[in-house]
N, C-alpha and C positions, 0 to 999 in steps of 0.2 A: 202651852201655845205653840202651835206651828210657826216657827221662824220664817219658812218660806212664804207664808201667807202675808206676813208683814214686810216682806222686801218690796221695793219698789219695782215696777215692771221696767225691763229693759228699754232704753231710749232708742227710738228708730231715727236715724239720720241720714241725710244724703249729702254728698260732697259735690259741689259744683263750682267750676271756676276758682278753686281756692278757698271757698267758703263752705262751711258746714251748716246745712239747714236743718233743724230739727223738726221732724213731722210727727213726733209723737202726740203733739198738742192737736192734731188733726184726727186722731185715732180715737174712736168710742170704745168703751171697754167691751161692748158686744161685737165689734168688728173683728172678722177672722180674714187674715191676709194670707192667701195660699201660694202666692207668686209675687215675683218683683213686677211683672206686667200690671198686676192689679194695683200695686202701689203708685206706679206711674199713670195709670189711668185715673185713679181716684184722687191723687193729690198732686197732679201735675200743676196746679195752680200755686202750689207752695214754691216752685222753682220756675215759673212761667218766665219770670224776668230774666232769668240767666239765658234763656233761649236767644235773647237779642244779641249776646256776644258771639256765639257761632254763625249766626246771620251775618253780622257785620264782617267777620274773618272771611266768609264766603264771598263777599262783595269784591274782595281782592283779585277774584278771578277775572274782573273786568279789565285789569291791567293786562292780563295773560292774553285774553281773547283780543283785545285791541291790538296787541303787537302782532298777533297771527294775521288778523285781517288788514293790517297795513300792507303785509306783502301781497296780498291779493291785488290791491289797487296799485301800488306803487310800482310793482315789477311788470305791469302790463305795457306791452308796446303800443305806444300812441298811433292814431290814424296818420297817413302820410298821403301826400297826391304829388302828381307830376307837376313839373314847372317847365318843360321843354317838350319839343316833338319827338325827340329821341326815347322818351320814356314809353315803356311797354306795360306798365302796371305789374311787373313781376316784382319779387322781393327787392328791397332797397339795395341790398348789398349786391345783387346781380347787375346793377346799373353801373354805367360807367363812371359816374362821379356825382358828388352831392349836389352839383349844379343842376342836375336833371330833375330832382325831386326835393321835397321838403316837408317837415312835419307839419301837420294841420293844426296842432295844439302847441302851446309853449313847451320848450325842451325840458324845463324843470318839473313838468308834470308826472314824469316817470324816471325811474333810475336807469332804464334801457336807453332813452333819448339823452338824458343828462350827461351820461358817461359814455356815450356812443358804443352802446353794446349790441346794436342791432345785428352786426355781422360778427359778433364774438362766438367762440365755440361754446357749446351747451354747458361746458363746466363753468366758464367764466360768466356766461349769462345767469347762472344759476346761484353764483356766490351770495348775494345779498340775502336770498330766502334761505338757503342752506346754512348760512352762519348763524341765523337766528336758532335753530334747532341744535346746531353745535354748541351754542351758548346754553341751551337747556341741558344737554348732557353734562357740560362742565358745571353749571350752577347745582345741578341735582347731586354731584359728587362732592363739591367743595362747600357751598353754603349750607347744603343739608347736613353736612358734618358738623359745622359750626353750630347749626340749630340743635344738635343733640349733645353738644358739649359746652362751649364757652358762652355764645351768645344767648342761646335759648330761643324758643318759638317766637316770641312777640318781637324780640328785637331783630331777629333775621327777617321777619315778615316786613317790619317797617322799612329796614335797610334795603331790602331787595326791591320793594316797589318805589322807593325814593330813588334809588340809582337808576331803574328802569325808566322812570318818567323824566328824569333829567337828562339821560343820555339819549331817549328817543327824541327829545326836543332838540338837543343839540346837532342831532343827525341832519336836520334841515339846512345847516350850514356847512355840509360836507363839500370839500373842495375837490375830491377825487373818490375813485372807487375803494380805495383802501379804508377810508374812515367808515361808510356805512357797512362794510364787510366785517370790520372789527368792532364796531359798536355793539352789535347783538351779543357778543361775548361778555358784555357788561349788562346790557338791558334785559336779555332773556334768562336771568336767574329768577323766574317767576316764583311766587310763594308756595306753588304746588309742586316744584321740581325738586324738593329735598330727597333723599333716599328714604325718609320715613314717610313719604307720601303714597298714596294709593295710585293705581293707574291714571291722563291726558291731557291733550292740549287745549288747553283753553277750555277744559271740561272737568278738571278734577278737583277733588277735595284738598284743601291746604293743610298739611302738617298734622292730620288727625290720626296718623298711624306711627308713633314714636317706635325706634328701633330697640331692639333687645339689649341687655348689657354688653353683650358680646360684640356688637356692631356689625355692619354690613359685611365686612371682609372676613371676619372669623366665621360669621354664619354661612357665608359662601362656601368656606372650606369643608362645614358640615355637609352642605348640599352635595359638594363634589364627591364626598366619601360615601354617599348612600346612592348606589345604582339607580333604585327606583326614583329617589327624589331628583337626581341629575336628569333622568330621562324626562320626567314632568316638566322640569324646569326648561331644558332645552326645547321641547315641544312647544311650551308656552310662549317662549322667546320667538320662535320662528313664526308662530302664529301671530304674535303681537307686531312683529315686523310688517307682515303682509297687512294686516288691518290699519296699522298706523300709517303705512305707505298710502293706501286708499283714503283714509280718513283725512290726512293733510294734504295729499296730492289732489284730491278733487276739488278742494277750495281753490288751490294755486291754479288749477287747470281750466277754471271757468272761462277765463278769456279765450281759449282754443275752441270754444262751442260757437263762436261768431254770433253770441245773442247778447242781449242787453246785460252787462256785467252787474249792476246794481240789483236789478230784479233778480238775476240767477243767485247772487250773494244773499240777498234777503230770504229766498225760498230755501237755500241750504241752512240757514240759521234757524229758520222756523221748523224745518224737518227734524231738528234734534229733539225738541219737545215732545211730539208723539213716540219717539223712539224711547225716550226715557220713561214715558208714562207706561208704556206697554210692558217694559221690564218691571216696573214698579208693581204692576197689578198681576203679572203672570209668572213672577221669578219662582214661585213656590209650586208651580205645576209643569214648567217646560223643561225639557231635557237640555242639560249644558252641552253636552258633546253633539248630539244630533242637531240641534238648533244652531250651533256655531258653523258647523260644516254647511249646513243649508243656506245660511246667511252669506258665508263667504262666497259660496257657489253663484248665488243670486247676484250679489254685489258685483262679483267678477264678470258674470254674463251680461249685466246690463251695461258695465263699462266697456266691454267688447262691442255691444251694440252702438254705443256712442261713437265708436271709431268708424262705424259704417254708415251712420246717418247725419242729418243736418237738420237745422232750423230748431222748431221747438220740440220736435220729436226726440231729438238728442238731449235737450233740457230735461224732459220727463225722465228718460232713462238714466240720465246723470243723477237726478234727485233720488231715484229708486237705488241706485248704486250707492250714493252717499248715506241714505236711510239705512241700507243694510249694513254699511261699515260702522256707522254709530251704533246700531243695536247690537252688533257683534263686539264692539268695544265695551258696552255696558255689560253684556252677558260675560265677556272674558274677566272683568273684574271680580264678579261674583264667584266665578269658575276659580280664578286664583286663590282667593280666600278660602275655597272649600278643599282645594287640592293639597295645601301645605299646612303642617301642624302649626300651632301657635307659636312655637319657639322659632320657627325659620319664616313664618308667614310674611311678616313685614319686609324683610330683606328679599324674598322671593318676589314680592310685589313691586319693590322698588327697582328690581331688575327688569321686571316686567314692563314697568312704565318707561324705562329707558330704551327698551326695544321699540316701543310705540314711537318714541322721540327719534330713534335712529331712522325709522321709516320716513319721518318728516325731513331727515337730512338728506335722504336719497330722492324725495318727491320732487324738488325743484329742478334737478338735471334732467328727469323724464318729462317734466313740463316743457323745459327748453327744447328738448328733441321734438315734442309736439308741435313746434313751429314748421318743421319739415313735413309733418303728416300726423293726423290724429292717431294713426295706429301706433306711433311710438310713444305716445303718452297714455291714452286711454287703453289702448290694446295692452300695454305692458303692464298697466295697473291691474287690468282684468286677469292676466295670466299669473302675475305674481301673488295676488290675494287667494286665487283658487288654489294655487300650488301650496302655499303656506298653510291654507285653511285645511287642506287635506290631512296633514300632520296631526290635527286635532283628534283624529280617529285612534291615535295610539294612547290617548289618555283614557282613564276610568270614569265612569259616570258617577257623579256626586250628588245627584238631586235626592233629597231626603235623607241624606246620610249626616250623621252627627260629626261635627268638626272635631278632630284630635287636637291635643295640647302638646304631645311631646311626639318625638320620631318613634320611641318605642311602641306607644300607643297606636300609632298609624300602622306600624309594621305588623302589631298584634290583629288588627283588623284585617290587614292582607292575609295573614296566616289563616285566619277563621273564615276566609271567603266572603266577607262582608262588603268588599269593594268589588264591584262588577266591572269586568274588563272587556265585555263583549255585548 
């Protein structure tokens, strides 16, 4: 008697959330499974309940987006009016004294009026906004490391959101500028800021990309030692900085449009949805390199147009510019995944995200310069993203190419000419 015929069929199982789900019970003897995709499509009901936990984890992004939008409204200079005949309706700091003008709303409504920043230098004016993104950089390197070592993902997620919420609430009692400036160093450790996370602001997946055993810093050394990998990393970081500057800067720069701030902010928030849907349905057919370059040029061009226009025409061009930056950000995440082998991919994407956040650090200063003229904010945003986007042309096209697991496999493909560089 054949022993093989009497042996039980191997059990098919799936591990989700630390639990093993046996799906062999769902398989008929005559069922032929040819791929993992078929297993997922046919037997998703076996693990459908576990989809709840990733969904709940994604809800923590609300805390991140909330912090980003706080700056949009809290850093807006409130309206003012003249209180004497010597007032000529110029900028308040050009008037002889505060006795000739007054804010039209309570001073506590904005950090600018509350801490008398209306006549401050652009650097001091931008401190509250920039400190948020500085906190994101610090949180990405510190709490992200703890998430990969001692605390773990869940505890770090809970701790960071708890600290963020408490410190943000305490900011309302700030007695001076130093408190709201240093507070984001505590509050802006968003759950998606760890080095193990993939690429943004207020728009990124939390902790879904754990680091490799070597860690961020040892993998960075490997990238440094491979000229082709270092070139890709430098180019993607330059592009990420320009896109991040436009993405974060456009939100903060809305009050320089002289339009309704609340309507403009709502329109920008809505603009992210079609951007994500377009990439979701077209990611398999669009060129990564060419599309990225085109989007950065369109986004930058529309930003330059905002500098020369006013009224609702400027709002429309601003929306197109922001939409282009959002779409470019989504494509660049996919591009970064395909450019780097599995062994170094997570660390490369962590650095890419930090470059996006670094653009957010620089954005508030340019927004502050926009008080003196829109060309100094919208104009600079447009020039920077176009300049940084052109560097993408030095990257290879990756559409339709299999992802490599090791550096050696990627180098082998390069030798075989499977990577198109033109």
